[in-house]
N, C-alpha and C positions, 0 to 999 in steps of 0.2 A: 757495213758500214766496209767502206773501202779499206785497202793495203795505204792508200794513201795516207789517208784519213788518220789508220791508228797509229802509222809512223811519228802524225804531224803531234799528235795526241801523247804519246812516248815523249816527244821533245820539247813540246809545252812542260808537259809535267815536271823534265832534270829543268827546264829554264824557269820555272816556279819555284824546284827549291832551292835552288839559286838564287835567284833574286833575294827569298828570304834570310838568305844564310848571308847576303852582300849591304840588305838591309842591317843586320844586326851588328857586323863588321864596322860598318859604316859612323852608325851610334857608337861601339867602340872606341874609336879611334877616327873622330874626326879630325883631328890634325896630321894624320899621317900622311907624308904626301904620293908617298908609294901605293899604300892602299888607294889612295884615288886613282892614280892609274891605274895603277891593274882593273879595279870595275871600271873605268872609263871604255879601258880596250874589249872589255869583256861586254860593255853596252853597244861596242860597237861592230862586235863582230858578227851575229847575228840579229837579224828584223825579229826573231822571237823573243830572242834576250828582253828587247828594250819593252815588245807589249808584257812581257811577263810581270819586268820592271813598274809599267807603269799598275797593270789589277794587284801587284803590294803595294804597291804607295793606295791603292784607291781602299785598299781593306783594310788598311794599318790608318787609315782615317778614319773610316767606317766604326775600328773601337777603339780610338780614342775620342771621337766625338759623342759618342752611346752615352747617352743620358740614365743615370743611376736613381730609382724611384728607392727618396728618404721617407717618413716616416712626417715628415713638415714639406713635404712636397719639395722640398731643395731641389736646385737641378745640378747635380757636380758631374763630375767630367775621370773618366779613366785615365790613370796614369798611361805615357808609353805604352803598347805592346809588339810587338813586332812579332811577326808570325814564324814557326816551325823557330827549331834548332840547330845551326849546323851542326856538326859535326868533328870536332879540335877545334870549335872556338870556345874564346874563355869567354868567364861569366854565362856561359848560356841555360844555368841549371838555377840561376841568378833570377832571368830572363824567363823561368819557365813557372817560378817559384810566382812573381809578379803576374803573370796571366792567371796563376790559377787565384793567385790575392782575388784580383778582379774579376773571375767567375764569381766566388765568394759574395763581395761586393753585391753583388746584382741580383743573386739567384740566393743566397742563405740570411743575407740581410735584413728585407724586407720582411721573411718571415718570422725572423724572430720578435719583432713588434704582433704578427699575428696572432703566434702562441698565445699571444697576454688576451688578446679579444677575443680567441674563439672557443668554442667548444670543441669541436672537432677542426682538427687541417694535416693535411697531408702533405708526402713528400712526393717526387718525382719518380711518377709509373707507379703510385701507391693509390688505392682505391677501397678506400673505407664506410662498410656497414650499419648504417645506425638504426636500429628498431627504435620505434620513441614510444612515450610512453601512452598514447591515443591509439596507437595500433598499426601508426603510420610505417615505413620506409624509405629511408633517405639515403642514398649512395653519392658520396662525396668523392668529385672526380679528382687527379691526380695533380695538385699545386693548388688545392682548392683551401678555404675556410669558413666557415658557417660558426655561427652562435643560435642559440635555441629555447622557445621557453613552449616545450608541451606539454601541456597535462591532460590526464583522462578526464573526458566533462566537460573541461574549461580553458585557461588558455591555448592557441595553437599557433604561436611566432616564431617566423625562422628568421635569421639575417644571414644572405648572401655578402661576405665581407672579401672576398677574393675568389677568380675559377665558375665552374659551375655545378650542379647539384642536379641527383634525379631524386623525385617524388612517387612511392606510392601510394597515393594519401585514404585513408581509411574515413566514408562518409561520416559526419554528422551535421543534420543542418540547422540545428542550433550556435554549431559553432565555428564557424567558416575558418579552413586554414589557411592562413596568411606566410608570404616570402618576399621579405623586403630583399632586393636589388638595384643599387646606386639610389636613383630617387622616387622608382617604381614598388608597387605592391604590387602581387600578383592574389586572385582569393578564389577560392575554390571550398568545394562542400565533396568530394570524393573525384581522383580519375589520375592520371601518370604524365608527369610532364617535366621538363627540364627547364632550368632556369639557369642563364649565365649572363658574369656582369661583365661586360664588355669593360667598361673602363669606371672614372668616377660620376661618367653623367651619363654610358647607357647601359642599357641591361636589353637582355635575351630571351622570350620563353617559346619552346616549341612544344608541342599540344599529344603526345599518341593514342589519346583517350579519353575519352570523355569531355567537358567543358571547364573555361578558367575567364577570366576577368580578371584583365593587365589594366592599371590604373596610373597617374601622375597623382604622386603625396600632392605635393603644390599647387596643381590643378587639380582635382577630382572630375573633370569633366571631360577630360582627354583619357577614355576610357576606350576597349578593346577587348571583345568578345573573341577569343577563339576556342576551335572545338579540332578534332581528333584529324593533323594533316597540315593544321596551323602552325605558322610560325612568326614571329615577331618578333622587330627590330628597333623601342623605344629609347628616345632622348627627349628629357620633360623638358629643361631647359630652352630648345629651341623647336620645341612642338615635335621633331621629325620623327619620322615613322617608315618601317618597310616592313611590307609585308607578302607571303608568301607562304605557297601549299606546296607541302612536297609523299612521300610516301610515309606515312606515320611509322612502318618499321624501320627506317633508316632514322630516326633521331632516336637520340644517346645511345648510338651503335657503340660509343665508347664503352658502357657500359657490358658489350658484349667484346671486348677489346678488338675493337673493328675504326677506323676511318672510311668513312662510308663518303662518296663522294660523285655528284649527277650533274657533270657541267658546271662546277662549280670553277671560282678563281682560284687557281694557282695557291695564293695566300694564304688561305683561308686554312689548305692541308697543310704546309707547312706551318704554322699558325698552331692547330689543332695537335699536331705533333710535338711541339716543345715542351708539354708537360710531359712527355713522356720519353726525354728526352733528357739523357745526364749528361749537361754542360750549358754551352749559350750558342742559339743555333741567331746567326746573324747576316742580313737580306742586304745587298746591293747589283742598282743595274734599271736600265726603265725599259727589262721587257715581260715585268712579274705581269702589269695590268694586262697586257694583251693575251696572256697561258690560260688557260680554262684546261679541266681535269677530269674526268670520268675515271670511277679504278674505286679498289677493298685496299687498304692499308691494313697490316698488323700490328697494332699499337706495342704489343712484345718487342719486337726487334723494330726501332724507330730510325735507326741510321740505315739497315737495310731496305727501310720503305721509304726514307729520303734520295737514295740513289739512285732506286726504281723510279722513281717521281722524278729528278735529276733526267738520269736518261732517255726514259721518254717524250719528256717539257724540252728539252739540250736547251738544260742549265748545265751547272760548273756547280761541282760541294769542294771544298776547299776544308782537310784538317789540319789548321794550326798550330792548337795543343793539344790531350786530350779533351780538353774542357771548351778549343773556340772552334765550332762551325760555320762555316762561310759560304752560303749562296749564292750563288749568285748567274744573273739574266741579260744578256743584253737585245 
């Protein structure tokens, strides 16, 4: 990095902080003409100030319009949250508290309902190992929830409510092991595989060893067989499926506290870091689609991994509060 670029980065960083303070002050004193005049002078003083102000406004819009999941699938909107808390500004603590409350609404709120439906649920950065009655083992990933009905020599049913889980299944030809996620069911006799619930309609399955069959509940003829190294993302309502092959050792790398990416879209890596990060990661910008990444990232240090990813991909990371991080890619 050249000295000129370093100087610009430092100047832009100061401008970002000042823009955030101005956003807070203008909201608190909307009718104070002296404040507005001072702000206009600051804005006109340097083109970097104008760029920083435009970015701050875009980030504020992202946070204001971010949807919050709810049990009844209502779409609610966050209250206005302005980035950073300027030193010496009045009501700064109140704005920080508002940001914290918004994060709790995003992160903790839906989890309260999941706890009532699930036999096992996990928090940020938490993995739970469950030894099932039939001898199989299940590892539940961070920010995930599962319910199960498994007995030795009998029923072997697991429902993935949220997130992802890894299964090492004890063979029992007379009692297939089934995992339901979204509108799909994965059926196995004995194997090691991962199931992810992407959303209410799409699930993904990846097989490290053995063989599984993935089918749509409402359309049993929509069935895919997978073996070692196969991955499948399946949405049943429109019969869309994306199938690929990867190194089997890369499957469910999170069980070893790693995220492994081989020429993958950068957004996939960011999404994979979110369950390990304490707080909310928001993204904005049009540059994510063209960025692809290869690397190994330590889930024990998600913030550090995010910074390394941003540096390698020429993206910007801004910590608006201890609970909100915004990643931008132009």
